[in-house]
C-alpha positions as CSV (number, residue, x, y, z in Angstrom):
1,X,23.7,-17.3,-58.6
2,X,26.4,-19.4,-57.0
3,X,29.4,-17.8,-55.4
4,X,32.6,-18.6,-57.3
5,X,35.5,-20.6,-55.9
6,X,37.2,-17.4,-54.8
7,X,35.1,-17.5,-51.7
8,X,36.7,-16.3,-48.4
9,X,36.9,-18.8,-45.6
10,X,35.6,-17.5,-42.3
11,X,36.4,-18.4,-38.7
12,X,32.8,-17.9,-37.5
13,X,31.4,-20.9,-35.6
14,X,27.6,-20.1,-35.4
15,X,26.6,-20.3,-39.0
16,X,23.6,-22.1,-40.4
17,X,25.8,-24.6,-42.3
18,X,27.8,-25.4,-39.1
19,X,24.6,-25.8,-37.0
20,X,23.3,-28.3,-39.7
21,X,26.7,-30.2,-39.5
22,X,26.5,-30.2,-35.7
23,X,22.9,-31.6,-35.8
24,X,24.2,-34.3,-38.1
25,X,26.8,-35.2,-35.6
26,X,24.3,-35.4,-32.8
27,X,22.2,-37.8,-34.9
28,X,25.0,-40.4,-35.2
29,X,24.5,-42.1,-31.7
30,X,20.7,-42.0,-32.2
31,X,21.2,-43.6,-35.7
32,X,23.4,-46.3,-34.3
33,X,21.1,-47.1,-31.4
34,X,18.2,-47.4,-33.9
35,X,20.1,-49.8,-36.1
36,X,21.1,-52.0,-33.1
37,X,17.6,-52.0,-31.8
38,X,16.3,-53.0,-35.3
39,X,14.1,-49.9,-35.6
40,X,15.1,-49.8,-39.3
41,X,12.4,-47.4,-40.4
42,X,13.4,-44.8,-37.9
43,X,17.1,-45.4,-38.6
44,X,16.4,-44.8,-42.3
45,X,14.6,-41.6,-41.5
46,X,17.6,-40.3,-39.4
47,X,19.9,-41.3,-42.3
48,X,17.7,-39.5,-44.9
49,X,17.6,-36.4,-42.7
50,X,21.4,-36.6,-42.4
51,X,21.7,-36.8,-46.2
52,X,19.5,-33.7,-46.7
53,X,21.4,-31.7,-44.1
54,X,24.7,-32.8,-45.7
55,X,23.5,-31.4,-49.0
56,X,22.2,-28.2,-47.5
57,X,25.2,-27.4,-45.3
58,X,27.5,-27.3,-48.3
59,X,25.1,-25.6,-50.6
60,X,24.2,-22.9,-48.0
61,X,27.9,-22.4,-47.0
62,X,28.8,-21.6,-50.6
63,X,25.7,-19.6,-51.4
64,X,25.9,-17.4,-48.2
65,X,29.7,-17.2,-48.3
66,X,29.8,-19.0,-44.9
67,X,32.6,-21.5,-45.6
68,X,34.4,-21.9,-42.3
69,X,37.4,-23.7,-40.9
70,X,35.0,-25.5,-38.5
71,X,32.7,-26.5,-41.3
72,X,35.5,-28.0,-43.3
73,X,36.2,-30.3,-40.3
74,X,32.6,-31.0,-39.2
75,X,31.3,-32.1,-42.6
76,X,33.8,-34.9,-43.4
77,X,33.8,-35.9,-39.7
78,X,30.0,-36.4,-39.8
79,X,30.2,-38.3,-43.1
80,X,32.9,-40.6,-41.6
81,X,31.0,-41.1,-38.3
82,X,27.8,-42.1,-40.1
83,X,29.8,-44.5,-42.3
84,X,31.6,-46.0,-39.3
85,X,28.4,-46.3,-37.2
86,X,26.5,-47.9,-40.1
87,X,29.4,-50.3,-40.7
88,X,29.4,-51.3,-37.0
89,X,25.6,-51.7,-36.9
90,X,25.3,-53.6,-40.1
91,X,28.2,-55.9,-39.3
92,X,26.9,-56.5,-35.8
93,X,23.6,-57.6,-37.4
94,X,25.5,-59.7,-39.9
95,X,24.1,-57.8,-42.9
96,X,27.6,-56.7,-44.0
97,X,30.5,-59.2,-44.1
98,X,33.4,-58.6,-41.9
99,X,35.9,-58.3,-44.9
100,X,34.0,-55.3,-46.3
101,X,33.9,-53.6,-43.0
102,X,37.6,-54.3,-42.5
103,X,38.4,-52.8,-46.0
104,X,36.5,-49.6,-45.3
105,X,38.0,-49.2,-41.8
106,X,41.5,-49.9,-43.2
107,X,41.0,-47.0,-45.6
108,X,40.0,-44.7,-42.8
109,X,43.1,-45.7,-40.8
110,X,45.3,-45.0,-43.8
111,X,43.8,-41.5,-44.1
112,X,44.3,-40.8,-40.3
113,X,48.0,-41.6,-40.9
114,X,48.1,-39.2,-43.8
115,X,46.5,-36.5,-41.8
116,X,49.1,-37.0,-39.1
117,X,51.9,-36.7,-41.6
118,X,50.4,-33.5,-43.0
119,X,50.1,-32.0,-39.5
120,X,53.7,-32.9,-38.8
121,X,54.7,-30.9,-41.9
122,X,52.4,-28.0,-41.0
123,X,49.6,-28.7,-43.6
124,X,45.9,-28.8,-42.9
125,X,43.9,-32.0,-43.6
126,X,43.3,-32.5,-47.4
127,X,40.1,-31.1,-48.8
128,X,37.4,-33.5,-49.7
129,X,37.6,-34.0,-53.5
130,X,34.9,-35.0,-56.0
131,X,36.0,-38.6,-56.0
132,X,35.8,-38.8,-52.2
133,X,32.3,-37.2,-52.2
134,X,31.2,-39.6,-55.0
135,X,32.4,-42.6,-52.9
136,X,30.6,-41.3,-49.8
137,X,27.4,-40.8,-51.7
138,X,27.6,-44.4,-53.1
139,X,28.1,-45.8,-49.6
140,X,25.3,-43.6,-48.3
141,X,23.0,-45.2,-50.9
142,X,24.4,-48.7,-50.3
143,X,23.9,-48.8,-46.5
144,X,20.1,-47.9,-46.4
145,X,19.5,-50.4,-49.2
146,X,21.4,-53.1,-47.5
147,X,19.5,-52.3,-44.3
148,X,16.3,-52.7,-46.3
149,X,17.6,-56.0,-47.7
150,X,17.3,-57.6,-44.2
151,X,14.1,-59.4,-44.8
152,X,12.1,-61.6,-47.3
153,X,10.2,-60.8,-50.4
154,X,10.7,-58.9,-53.6
155,X,11.6,-55.5,-52.0
156,X,14.4,-56.8,-49.8
157,X,15.7,-58.8,-52.8
158,X,15.7,-55.7,-55.0
159,X,17.3,-53.6,-52.3
160,X,20.1,-56.2,-51.9
161,X,20.9,-56.1,-55.7
162,X,21.2,-52.3,-55.7
163,X,22.7,-52.1,-52.3
164,X,25.6,-54.4,-53.2
165,X,26.1,-52.6,-56.5
166,X,26.4,-49.2,-54.6
167,X,28.6,-50.9,-51.9
168,X,31.0,-52.2,-54.6
169,X,31.2,-48.9,-56.4
170,X,31.5,-46.9,-53.2
171,X,34.2,-49.1,-51.7
172,X,36.2,-48.9,-55.0
173,X,35.9,-45.2,-55.2
174,X,36.6,-44.8,-51.5
175,X,39.9,-46.6,-51.9
176,X,40.7,-44.8,-55.1
177,X,40.1,-41.4,-53.4
178,X,42.3,-42.6,-50.5
179,X,45.1,-43.5,-52.8
180,X,44.9,-40.1,-54.4
181,X,45.2,-38.5,-51.0
182,X,48.3,-40.6,-50.3
183,X,49.8,-39.5,-53.6
184,X,49.0,-35.9,-52.7
185,X,50.6,-36.2,-49.3
186,X,53.7,-37.9,-50.7
187,X,54.1,-35.0,-53.2
188,X,53.8,-32.3,-50.4
189,X,56.3,-34.2,-48.2
190,X,58.7,-34.6,-51.2
191,X,58.4,-30.9,-52.0
192,X,59.2,-30.0,-48.4
193,X,62.2,-32.3,-48.4
194,X,63.6,-30.7,-51.6
195,X,62.9,-27.2,-50.3
196,X,65.1,-27.8,-47.2
């Protein structure tokens, strides 16, 4: 039985979910190196293991009541670092166009500004919402497929079709979630201004 949303957040650092998140972070430079060296099979394996650990760390944190402040930072940080390293690697190899990479990086820059505004007003970073998770999952499907599309034959062609579909959905959802964060931050700042 799943623990309900009334779970208590802990300040413990050494929990199984946090260790899984830390392992995902350690895999980021390895993953990027594998992409740049064109060891695509190994890069896909590292990415797949990252996806499994991403699922497990959240699931276990909720089930074992080990949601922590550190975990709430590590999980989205790992997601973003995998996305950024994949963007860099696939753009470097000219699999992704520069405009798509720029659009996704611009969204990340916008969120960094929002986090800075929240900190200035004494608020923590916004929690990852369902839309943001859906966007991340779409991009995490898009990137391996686009990596597989770097070749000739029916499999790379099929991977390109599905990879670009997921990339389009993921980018759209990514920006949509980002705009919702901006709206959320604007409301908090406005509420603070009226309270003064």
